[in-house]
LUMTI-460226 format. One record per residue (C-alpha): x, y, z; residue in three letters; chain. Coordinates in steps of 0.1 Angstrom, whole numbers, always signed. Layout:
<node px="X" py="Y" pz="Z" aa="ALA" ch="A"/>
...
END
This chain:
<node px="+841" py="+1009" pz="+1259" aa="UNK" ch="A"/>
<node px="+835" py="+972" pz="+1266" aa="UNK" ch="A"/>
<node px="+865" py="+953" pz="+1279" aa="UNK" ch="A"/>
<node px="+872" py="+916" pz="+1285" aa="UNK" ch="A"/>
<node px="+897" py="+912" pz="+1314" aa="UNK" ch="A"/>
<node px="+914" py="+877" pz="+1316" aa="UNK" ch="A"/>
<node px="+932" py="+876" pz="+1349" aa="UNK" ch="A"/>
<node px="+935" py="+847" pz="+1374" aa="UNK" ch="A"/>
<node px="+949" py="+868" pz="+1402" aa="UNK" ch="A"/>
<node px="+917" py="+875" pz="+1422" aa="UNK" ch="A"/>
<node px="+930" py="+906" pz="+1441" aa="UNK" ch="A"/>
<node px="+945" py="+921" pz="+1409" aa="UNK" ch="A"/>
<node px="+915" py="+913" pz="+1387" aa="UNK" ch="A"/>
<node px="+891" py="+928" pz="+1412" aa="UNK" ch="A"/>
<node px="+911" py="+960" pz="+1415" aa="UNK" ch="A"/>
<node px="+917" py="+963" pz="+1378" aa="UNK" ch="A"/>
<node px="+880" py="+957" pz="+1371" aa="UNK" ch="A"/>
<node px="+869" py="+984" pz="+1396" aa="UNK" ch="A"/>
<node px="+894" py="+1010" pz="+1383" aa="UNK" ch="A"/>
<node px="+884" py="+1004" pz="+1347" aa="UNK" ch="A"/>
<node px="+847" py="+1007" pz="+1357" aa="UNK" ch="A"/>
<node px="+856" py="+1040" pz="+1375" aa="UNK" ch="A"/>
<node px="+870" py="+1052" pz="+1341" aa="UNK" ch="A"/>
<node px="+836" py="+1046" pz="+1325" aa="UNK" ch="A"/>
<node px="+844" py="+1010" pz="+1309" aa="UNK" ch="A"/>
<node px="+821" py="+981" pz="+1310" aa="UNK" ch="A"/>
<node px="+842" py="+951" pz="+1321" aa="UNK" ch="A"/>
<node px="+836" py="+914" pz="+1319" aa="UNK" ch="A"/>
<node px="+862" py="+894" pz="+1341" aa="UNK" ch="A"/>
<node px="+873" py="+859" pz="+1333" aa="UNK" ch="A"/>
<node px="+894" py="+842" pz="+1359" aa="UNK" ch="A"/>
<node px="+909" py="+814" pz="+1338" aa="UNK" ch="A"/>
<node px="+915" py="+805" pz="+1302" aa="UNK" ch="A"/>
<node px="+886" py="+781" pz="+1299" aa="UNK" ch="A"/>
<node px="+862" py="+807" pz="+1312" aa="UNK" ch="A"/>
<node px="+876" py="+833" pz="+1288" aa="UNK" ch="A"/>
<node px="+873" py="+809" pz="+1259" aa="UNK" ch="A"/>
<node px="+837" py="+802" pz="+1269" aa="UNK" ch="A"/>
<node px="+829" py="+839" pz="+1271" aa="UNK" ch="A"/>
<node px="+846" py="+846" pz="+1237" aa="UNK" ch="A"/>
<node px="+826" py="+817" pz="+1221" aa="UNK" ch="A"/>
<node px="+793" py="+830" pz="+1235" aa="UNK" ch="A"/>
<node px="+797" py="+865" pz="+1223" aa="UNK" ch="A"/>
<node px="+820" py="+855" pz="+1193" aa="UNK" ch="A"/>
<node px="+840" py="+884" pz="+1207" aa="UNK" ch="A"/>
<node px="+819" py="+909" pz="+1187" aa="UNK" ch="A"/>
<node px="+809" py="+929" pz="+1217" aa="UNK" ch="A"/>
<node px="+844" py="+936" pz="+1231" aa="UNK" ch="A"/>
<node px="+864" py="+967" pz="+1221" aa="UNK" ch="A"/>
<node px="+895" py="+956" pz="+1240" aa="UNK" ch="A"/>
<node px="+907" py="+923" pz="+1255" aa="UNK" ch="A"/>
<node px="+933" py="+924" pz="+1283" aa="UNK" ch="A"/>
<node px="+951" py="+891" pz="+1286" aa="UNK" ch="A"/>
<node px="+973" py="+876" pz="+1312" aa="UNK" ch="A"/>
<node px="+998" py="+851" pz="+1298" aa="UNK" ch="A"/>
<node px="+1000" py="+824" pz="+1324" aa="UNK" ch="A"/>
<node px="+964" py="+812" pz="+1330" aa="UNK" ch="A"/>
<node px="+949" py="+780" pz="+1343" aa="UNK" ch="A"/>
<node px="+933" py="+757" pz="+1316" aa="UNK" ch="A"/>
<node px="+942" py="+776" pz="+1285" aa="UNK" ch="A"/>
<node px="+970" py="+801" pz="+1281" aa="UNK" ch="A"/>
<node px="+967" py="+837" pz="+1271" aa="UNK" ch="A"/>
<node px="+985" py="+830" pz="+1239" aa="UNK" ch="A"/>
<node px="+960" py="+804" pz="+1229" aa="UNK" ch="A"/>
<node px="+932" py="+828" pz="+1238" aa="UNK" ch="A"/>
<node px="+948" py="+854" pz="+1215" aa="UNK" ch="A"/>
<node px="+951" py="+829" pz="+1188" aa="UNK" ch="A"/>
<node px="+915" py="+819" pz="+1191" aa="UNK" ch="A"/>
<node px="+903" py="+855" pz="+1189" aa="UNK" ch="A"/>
<node px="+924" py="+863" pz="+1158" aa="UNK" ch="A"/>
<node px="+922" py="+831" pz="+1139" aa="UNK" ch="A"/>
<node px="+888" py="+815" pz="+1147" aa="UNK" ch="A"/>
<node px="+866" py="+844" pz="+1156" aa="UNK" ch="A"/>
<node px="+883" py="+871" pz="+1134" aa="UNK" ch="A"/>
<node px="+884" py="+895" pz="+1163" aa="UNK" ch="A"/>
<node px="+890" py="+930" pz="+1151" aa="UNK" ch="A"/>
<node px="+893" py="+948" pz="+1184" aa="UNK" ch="A"/>
<node px="+924" py="+955" pz="+1204" aa="UNK" ch="A"/>
<node px="+944" py="+928" pz="+1224" aa="UNK" ch="A"/>
<node px="+968" py="+939" pz="+1251" aa="UNK" ch="A"/>
<node px="+989" py="+913" pz="+1271" aa="UNK" ch="A"/>
<node px="+993" py="+923" pz="+1307" aa="UNK" ch="A"/>
<node px="+1017" py="+898" pz="+1322" aa="UNK" ch="A"/>
<node px="+1046" py="+891" pz="+1345" aa="UNK" ch="A"/>
<node px="+1066" py="+876" pz="+1316" aa="UNK" ch="A"/>
<node px="+1089" py="+905" pz="+1306" aa="UNK" ch="A"/>
<node px="+1115" py="+890" pz="+1282" aa="UNK" ch="A"/>
<node px="+1118" py="+905" pz="+1247" aa="UNK" ch="A"/>
<node px="+1111" py="+870" pz="+1233" aa="UNK" ch="A"/>
<node px="+1077" py="+869" pz="+1252" aa="UNK" ch="A"/>
<node px="+1068" py="+903" pz="+1238" aa="UNK" ch="A"/>
<node px="+1077" py="+893" pz="+1202" aa="UNK" ch="A"/>
<node px="+1057" py="+861" pz="+1206" aa="UNK" ch="A"/>
<node px="+1027" py="+879" pz="+1219" aa="UNK" ch="A"/>
<node px="+1027" py="+904" pz="+1190" aa="UNK" ch="A"/>
<node px="+1033" py="+877" pz="+1164" aa="UNK" ch="A"/>
<node px="+1002" py="+858" pz="+1178" aa="UNK" ch="A"/>
<node px="+981" py="+889" pz="+1171" aa="UNK" ch="A"/>
<node px="+984" py="+912" pz="+1202" aa="UNK" ch="A"/>
<node px="+985" py="+949" pz="+1197" aa="UNK" ch="A"/>
<node px="+1005" py="+959" pz="+1228" aa="UNK" ch="A"/>
<node px="+1024" py="+943" pz="+1257" aa="UNK" ch="A"/>
<node px="+1026" py="+955" pz="+1293" aa="UNK" ch="A"/>
<node px="+1047" py="+940" pz="+1322" aa="UNK" ch="A"/>
<node px="+1034" py="+937" pz="+1357" aa="UNK" ch="A"/>
<node px="+1033" py="+956" pz="+1380" aa="UNK" ch="A"/>
<node px="+1018" py="+984" pz="+1361" aa="UNK" ch="A"/>
<node px="+1003" py="+1018" pz="+1368" aa="UNK" ch="A"/>
<node px="+966" py="+1021" pz="+1360" aa="UNK" ch="A"/>
<node px="+971" py="+1055" pz="+1342" aa="UNK" ch="A"/>
<node px="+995" py="+1038" pz="+1318" aa="UNK" ch="A"/>
<node px="+971" py="+1010" pz="+1312" aa="UNK" ch="A"/>
<node px="+943" py="+1034" pz="+1305" aa="UNK" ch="A"/>
<node px="+966" py="+1053" pz="+1281" aa="UNK" ch="A"/>
<node px="+975" py="+1021" pz="+1263" aa="UNK" ch="A"/>
<node px="+939" py="+1010" pz="+1261" aa="UNK" ch="A"/>
<node px="+929" py="+1044" pz="+1246" aa="UNK" ch="A"/>
<node px="+958" py="+1043" pz="+1221" aa="UNK" ch="A"/>
<node px="+949" py="+1008" pz="+1209" aa="UNK" ch="A"/>
<node px="+913" py="+1016" pz="+1207" aa="UNK" ch="A"/>
<node px="+921" py="+1046" pz="+1185" aa="UNK" ch="A"/>
<node px="+941" py="+1025" pz="+1162" aa="UNK" ch="A"/>
<node px="+917" py="+996" pz="+1161" aa="UNK" ch="A"/>
<node px="+888" py="+1020" pz="+1153" aa="UNK" ch="A"/>
<node px="+903" py="+1018" pz="+1118" aa="UNK" ch="A"/>
<node px="+910" py="+981" pz="+1114" aa="UNK" ch="A"/>
<node px="+911" py="+978" pz="+1077" aa="UNK" ch="A"/>
<node px="+939" py="+989" pz="+1054" aa="UNK" ch="A"/>
<node px="+929" py="+1021" pz="+1038" aa="UNK" ch="A"/>
<node px="+895" py="+1018" pz="+1055" aa="UNK" ch="A"/>
<node px="+886" py="+993" pz="+1028" aa="UNK" ch="A"/>
<node px="+879" py="+957" pz="+1033" aa="UNK" ch="A"/>
<node px="+870" py="+931" pz="+1006" aa="UNK" ch="A"/>
<node px="+859" py="+895" pz="+1007" aa="UNK" ch="A"/>
<node px="+852" py="+878" pz="+973" aa="UNK" ch="A"/>
<node px="+832" py="+902" pz="+952" aa="UNK" ch="A"/>
<node px="+820" py="+923" pz="+982" aa="UNK" ch="A"/>
<node px="+839" py="+955" pz="+992" aa="UNK" ch="A"/>
<node px="+832" py="+978" pz="+1021" aa="UNK" ch="A"/>
<node px="+845" py="+1013" pz="+1027" aa="UNK" ch="A"/>
<node px="+842" py="+1025" pz="+1063" aa="UNK" ch="A"/>
<node px="+851" py="+1061" pz="+1056" aa="UNK" ch="A"/>
<node px="+825" py="+1065" pz="+1028" aa="UNK" ch="A"/>
<node px="+800" py="+1041" pz="+1044" aa="UNK" ch="A"/>
<node px="+796" py="+1023" pz="+1010" aa="UNK" ch="A"/>
<node px="+792" py="+987" pz="+1001" aa="UNK" ch="A"/>
<node px="+799" py="+974" pz="+966" aa="UNK" ch="A"/>
<node px="+791" py="+939" pz="+952" aa="UNK" ch="A"/>
<node px="+806" py="+930" pz="+918" aa="UNK" ch="A"/>
<node px="+811" py="+968" pz="+912" aa="UNK" ch="A"/>
<node px="+775" py="+976" pz="+920" aa="UNK" ch="A"/>
<node px="+768" py="+1000" pz="+949" aa="UNK" ch="A"/>
<node px="+744" py="+988" pz="+976" aa="UNK" ch="A"/>
<node px="+726" py="+1017" pz="+992" aa="UNK" ch="A"/>
<node px="+722" py="+1012" pz="+1029" aa="UNK" ch="A"/>
<node px="+709" py="+1034" pz="+1058" aa="UNK" ch="A"/>
<node px="+732" py="+1042" pz="+1087" aa="UNK" ch="A"/>
<node px="+720" py="+1013" pz="+1110" aa="UNK" ch="A"/>
<node px="+719" py="+990" pz="+1081" aa="UNK" ch="A"/>
<node px="+755" py="+998" pz="+1072" aa="UNK" ch="A"/>
<node px="+765" py="+992" pz="+1108" aa="UNK" ch="A"/>
<node px="+748" py="+958" pz="+1109" aa="UNK" ch="A"/>
<node px="+762" py="+949" pz="+1075" aa="UNK" ch="A"/>
<node px="+798" py="+958" pz="+1086" aa="UNK" ch="A"/>
<node px="+795" py="+938" pz="+1119" aa="UNK" ch="A"/>
<node px="+782" py="+907" pz="+1101" aa="UNK" ch="A"/>
<node px="+807" py="+911" pz="+1073" aa="UNK" ch="A"/>
<node px="+837" py="+914" pz="+1096" aa="UNK" ch="A"/>
<node px="+825" py="+882" pz="+1113" aa="UNK" ch="A"/>
<node px="+816" py="+864" pz="+1081" aa="UNK" ch="A"/>
<node px="+804" py="+828" pz="+1085" aa="UNK" ch="A"/>
<node px="+803" py="+832" pz="+1122" aa="UNK" ch="A"/>
<node px="+771" py="+832" pz="+1143" aa="UNK" ch="A"/>
<node px="+766" py="+865" pz="+1162" aa="UNK" ch="A"/>
<node px="+742" py="+864" pz="+1190" aa="UNK" ch="A"/>
<node px="+714" py="+889" pz="+1190" aa="UNK" ch="A"/>
<node px="+727" py="+903" pz="+1224" aa="UNK" ch="A"/>
<node px="+762" py="+909" pz="+1210" aa="UNK" ch="A"/>
<node px="+749" py="+927" pz="+1180" aa="UNK" ch="A"/>
<node px="+725" py="+948" pz="+1200" aa="UNK" ch="A"/>
<node px="+751" py="+957" pz="+1227" aa="UNK" ch="A"/>
<node px="+775" py="+969" pz="+1199" aa="UNK" ch="A"/>
<node px="+752" py="+987" pz="+1176" aa="UNK" ch="A"/>
<node px="+727" py="+1003" pz="+1201" aa="UNK" ch="A"/>
<node px="+752" py="+1007" pz="+1231" aa="UNK" ch="A"/>
<node px="+741" py="+1044" pz="+1234" aa="UNK" ch="A"/>
<node px="+703" py="+1038" pz="+1231" aa="UNK" ch="A"/>
<node px="+691" py="+1027" pz="+1266" aa="UNK" ch="A"/>
<node px="+655" py="+1030" pz="+1255" aa="UNK" ch="A"/>
<node px="+658" py="+1007" pz="+1225" aa="UNK" ch="A"/>
<node px="+648" py="+970" pz="+1226" aa="UNK" ch="A"/>
<node px="+656" py="+939" pz="+1206" aa="UNK" ch="A"/>
<node px="+625" py="+944" pz="+1183" aa="UNK" ch="A"/>
<node px="+645" py="+973" pz="+1167" aa="UNK" ch="A"/>
<node px="+674" py="+950" pz="+1159" aa="UNK" ch="A"/>
<node px="+651" py="+924" pz="+1143" aa="UNK" ch="A"/>
<node px="+633" py="+952" pz="+1123" aa="UNK" ch="A"/>
<node px="+666" py="+966" pz="+1110" aa="UNK" ch="A"/>
<node px="+678" py="+931" pz="+1101" aa="UNK" ch="A"/>
<node px="+646" py="+927" pz="+1081" aa="UNK" ch="A"/>
<node px="+652" py="+961" pz="+1063" aa="UNK" ch="A"/>
<node px="+688" py="+951" pz="+1056" aa="UNK" ch="A"/>
<node px="+677" py="+919" pz="+1040" aa="UNK" ch="A"/>
<node px="+653" py="+937" pz="+1019" aa="UNK" ch="A"/>
<node px="+681" py="+960" pz="+1007" aa="UNK" ch="A"/>
<node px="+701" py="+930" pz="+997" aa="UNK" ch="A"/>
<node px="+673" py="+911" pz="+980" aa="UNK" ch="A"/>
<node px="+688" py="+917" pz="+945" aa="UNK" ch="A"/>
<node px="+722" py="+904" pz="+956" aa="UNK" ch="A"/>
<node px="+716" py="+866" pz="+962" aa="UNK" ch="A"/>
<node px="+752" py="+860" pz="+968" aa="UNK" ch="A"/>
<node px="+749" py="+879" pz="+1001" aa="UNK" ch="A"/>
<node px="+729" py="+860" pz="+1026" aa="UNK" ch="A"/>
<node px="+720" py="+869" pz="+1062" aa="UNK" ch="A"/>
<node px="+707" py="+838" pz="+1079" aa="UNK" ch="A"/>
<node px="+686" py="+835" pz="+1110" aa="UNK" ch="A"/>
<node px="+702" py="+811" pz="+1136" aa="UNK" ch="A"/>
<node px="+672" py="+800" pz="+1156" aa="UNK" ch="A"/>
<node px="+671" py="+811" pz="+1192" aa="UNK" ch="A"/>
<node px="+707" py="+825" pz="+1189" aa="UNK" ch="A"/>
<node px="+712" py="+853" pz="+1163" aa="UNK" ch="A"/>
<node px="+724" py="+859" pz="+1128" aa="UNK" ch="A"/>
<node px="+753" py="+852" pz="+1105" aa="UNK" ch="A"/>
<node px="+763" py="+864" pz="+1070" aa="UNK" ch="A"/>
<node px="+774" py="+842" pz="+1042" aa="UNK" ch="A"/>
<node px="+789" py="+852" pz="+1008" aa="UNK" ch="A"/>
<node px="+791" py="+831" pz="+977" aa="UNK" ch="A"/>
<node px="+827" py="+831" pz="+963" aa="UNK" ch="A"/>
END
């Protein structure tokens, strides 16, 4: 599991990062809001499963980071606030902004891990009824099917995984690194050429559907566009 930790307290951030790593997580640590925003923009959030957010951050608040993730980058992973703000109104505001859970400091690492796992289980099913539609395109994550204007698009497993990731981040540029880390996270012996080959095959599978376009963004990555 890949986690973005946003915490300006150096001692707490270092300890939390090390404990999460001990539990088998890959952790990126941002120490202020501006750094977190830059990391989110660079990866377009696609490579993170969970974001742990402090509320009171230098530069940009945790609430604003949460809003960026949900509204601008269409982040489908879990967001958990871990903060010293413990009023009911704070919790309600965080959840209304798009957070999935809210923890008050100080906390026990076992409880944090339990909450991370619980949110991750829920967010592994981010679409209502496991079906998600945009325009004339519909994707079913249970059945691994894609339909465009009622016509099924037959995709292989990795093609579907790529299609799903690009579809969820529609109109946003995903870096090649972010895609590779998400889709091939369990394949240490795979290189970027495999990603490019699978993108090529996916585009071939979509060649009879001109309303679905996968564009190459030079020196950065790929993005999907769909005609209304």
